N, C-alpha and C positions, 0 to 999 in steps of 0.2 A: 695478366689480364687477357692476353691473346689466347692462352690455353683455356681460360674460363669461357670465352666466347665460343670456342670450338666445342667445348663440353655442352654448352647451352644448345647449340644446333643439333648435337647428337641426341640429347635428352628430349628435345621438343621438336620433332620433325616438321610440325606444321609451320614453323618459321619460314621455310623455303617454298611453301606451296602457294599456288595462285590458280584460281579457277579460270577456265578459258574465257577470255573477254573481259575479265575483271582487271581493275587497276593493280599493277604488280607492286606498288609501293607498300612496304611493310608498315611503316608508321602512319597511322591515321590521326594521331594527336601527339604533339611534342610539348613538353613542359619544362620550364626553368624555374627553380625555386632559389631564393636568396634570403638568408636570415643573418642579421648582424645587430650587435648591441649598440652600435653607434647611433641607431635610431632612438635608443633610450639614453643617449649621451653618456654611455659608459664604455669601457674597453676591458672586460674581464669575464671570467667564468666561461659560459658558452658564448664565445666571442664572434664566431662566424660559421655559417653552414651554407653549402651550395649543392644542388643536385640537378642533373639533367636527366630526363626520362623520355622514352619513346614507347607509345602505346600502339599496339597493332590494331588493324582493322578487326571486325568481328570474325572470328574463326569458326563459328558454328557450322558454316556450310561445309567444312572439311571433315565433320565428325563421321560421315559415312563414306569418305573417300577410300576406294579400294587400294590406293597406293600406300595408305597408312598401315602399319602393322596392326594386327588384330588386337593386341594388348593395349595399344594407344587408343583405338576407337572405343574399346570397352572402358578404359580408365576415364576418358572424356565423357562417356555416357553416364557413368556412375558417380563421377565427382560433381555432386550437386550441393553439398553442404546442407543448408537449411531449405533449399528449394525442393518442392515436391516433384514427384515423377511426372505428374500431369502437366507441369510447366516446362518440362525438359525441352520441348520444341521451340519455346519462345525465349529461352535464355540467350544472353549475349556473352560471348567468351573472348577475352583478350589476353595477350601476353604483353608484359611490360619489361623492358630492359632499362636499367638506370645506372648512373655513375655519380658519386658524390664525395664530398669531403667535409669533415667536421673539425673544428679547432677549439681547444679549451685552454685557458690560461688562468693563473691566479690574479689577484687584484693589483699587486705592486709590480710594475714593469721595470723599475730601476734597480731592483735587488737581484744580484747575480748568484747569491748563495741559495741553498734550499730553504723554502718557506714552509716549515713543517705544519703550521696551522691553517694553510690555505690549500686549495685544490691543486692537483698535479698539472704540470704542462702535459698536454696530450693532443694527438691528432688521429684521425681515422680516414683512410682513403679506401673506398669500397666500390664494388660492382654488384648490382642487384638484379635478380630475376623474379618476376611475380606472375601469378596466374589469377585473373579476375573472372568471376562468374556473377552476372547481374541480371535483374529484370527492372521494372519500373520502380519497385519498392525496396529491393534488397541488393546488397553488394557484398560478396565474399572475396577476400584477398588472402592468398597464400604466397609468401615472399621469402626468398633466401638471399641473404647478403653475405658476401665474401670479400674480405679486404685485409689491410694491414694497419695495425696500431704501432705507434713509435716513429722513429726517424724516417722509416720507409713511407710513412703517410705524407711526407713533404709538407707538413703543417708549418714548420718553422720557415721554410723557404717561401711558402705562399704568404704567410703573414708579413715577413720581412719585405717582400716585394710590394705588397699593398701599402705598408707603412711608408716605404720609400717613395712610392708614387704620390701618396697623400701628404708627404712631409710630416709624418708622425713619428715620435720617438719609438724605437724598437724595444721589444721585451728582451731582457738580459739573461733570463734564467733557463733558456731552452736546454742547457746541458743536463738538466735534471728531469727531462721529460721521460715518460714511460718507455720501456725497452721495446724493441721490435717483437711483435706477436701476431700470428695469423688470427684474424677475427672471423668468427662464424656466428650467424644469427638467423634463426628461423622464426618467422612472424606470421601469425594469423589474426585477421580482424574481420568482424562482421558489422555491417552498417545497415540500418533500416530507416527509410524515409517515410514520414507521415505528412501528407498534405493537409494543412489546417484550413486554408481558405483558397478558393479558386478565383474570386473577384479581387479587385484592387482594394487595399494592398494585399498582394498574394503573400501567404505565409506558409512555412513548413518547418518541421523539426526533424533532425537526423540524429539518431542515437547510435553509438558504436561500443563494441566491447571486443577484447581480444587479449593477446599475450605474445611474449617473445621468449625464446629459449636459446641460450648460447653463451659463450665466454665473453662476448661484448656486452650483452644485456639480457637479464632474465627478469621478467615482470609480468603482472597482469594489469590491464588497463581498461577503463571505461570512461565514457563521456558523451557529450551531446552538442549540437549546434542548432541555433534558431536563426532563421532568415526571414526578412521582410522586405518587400520591394515590388518592382514591376518586372514581369517576364522572368521569373526564376528559372535558372537552367535545369535541364534534366540530368543532373549529376548528383553526387553525394557530398556536397559541401565544399568548403574552401580547402584546397589542397594544403597539407602541412608537410614539412620536410621530415617529420618523424616516420619511422618504418611503418608501413601499412597505411600511410596517410595519402597516398597517391590516388585521388578519387575524382579528378576534374574531367576525365574523359566523358564526352557527352553520350547520352543514350539516344534511341531513336526518337525523332521529333524534337530535338533540342532547338532552342531559339537563337543560337548564337550566329546563324547565317540568316541575315535579313537584309532588306534594302534601305533600312532606316539608318540615320547617323549613329544611333545607339540602339542595340537590340535588347538590352536588359540592364537593370540597375537595382542593386539591393544592398542592404546593410546586414550585418550578422554579429552574433555573440556566440562564443563557444567555450567549452572547458574540457580538459582531459585529466584524469587522475590515474596515477601509476602506483601500484604496490610492488616495490622493488626488492628483489632478492640478490641481484648482482648488477653492478655498473662498473665496467672496467676503468672508466675515466675517473672514478672516485675510489674504487677498491684496489686499484693498481693491477699490475701484471698477474696472470694466473699462475705461471710456473717459475717466475723469477721475483726476487726481492726488489721492491720499488716503492716510491713514495705513495702513500695512501692517506685518506682521511676517514673519519667516522661518518658513513653514509646514513642519511635519514631514510626510514623504510617507506614513507609515503610522500610523493611529490605531486603537486598539482599545477596545471597551466590554465590560465584564463585569457581569452583573446576577444578583442572587439575590432571591427573593421568594416570595409566596404568592398564591393566588387562590381565590375561592369562588363558587358558583352558588346563587342563591335566587330563586324566583318570577319567572323571566325575566331576572334580572340576572346579570351577571358583573362582579365587583369584584376588582381586582388591585392589588397594591402591590409595587414593586421598588426596591431600592437599587442604583444604577448607579455603576460605577467606570470612569473614562475615563483613558486614558494622556495624556501631554503632547501637545498639538496644535501647538505652535510652539516654536522653539529657545529663546527667551527665557523660556518658562514655567518657573517654579521647581518647581512641584509638580504631581502628578496632580490630577484633579478628581473630585468625586463629587456626586451629586444623587439626589433621590427621584422616582419615577415612579408616578403614581396614575391608574388608568383605571376608568371606569364604562361598561358596555355593557348596553343593554336591547333585547330582541328580543320582538316580538309573535308 
């Protein structure tokens, strides 16, 4: 992880820059995401996820900085995705550094032998680097995640510690988890926000589409979110722990800083559909023989929840319902998703 951070600074020189007189703090927004199926009163399949991310301040002011190499200035100028050239001067650009862990288990915790008809034990510990380009209506995310699958993910140690603290029986089959493998994942996602009403109750809709390429996961995805409430934030929906889902960084004119006890409150419903070509947590290791199950090609998530803004914070909770991910899976899955975001 240390060498990956060094590589990040080399590849993205803007991380260390600060205009004269500006706040030298790199992070303008920090996010914490927690997902766990105990919210759904189960302890199986996708059983836990956590991610911490740091979103930089707007780096657009550095695009013409003479201290930057010419190729960096040119790349930043041309990297606009779906944004037109005439909008180039109004775009907001952010870098995002994140770290997270995912844990997957079968349904039976007391069986120490291999459960062939249930999903493999697996974990993923990763570091992510993302580049965001946005205006008031569109957000483009390009993200690279690098990490380890297998015992090096520390999934077993993490779950054992949590179960010990909560006095819950431990899973007995971690000897059959996936083998160590370097995980690489390149993700792109485009989001577009449509304001439906400006008056109370305010409403908007945010649609997204993108995809992932890598040995961890290869898929195409699309979905949408509908929000209704008071003082909707100037962002792109409720942040999800999924790759490319980090979208709670506020835009210019966001309402989360105010002098009222609560700066905003809204409810939301959302869905995401993935057409999956590879999922290492179901298909098993890429280069070694390991436990695997028959993956289903299409998986969908639906969520319902609420969010509120107060004194720089955005707090959100959602109940997520997921369709079956593999053929031998007997039931659908559900879990809770809790996120905290603070912006200076």
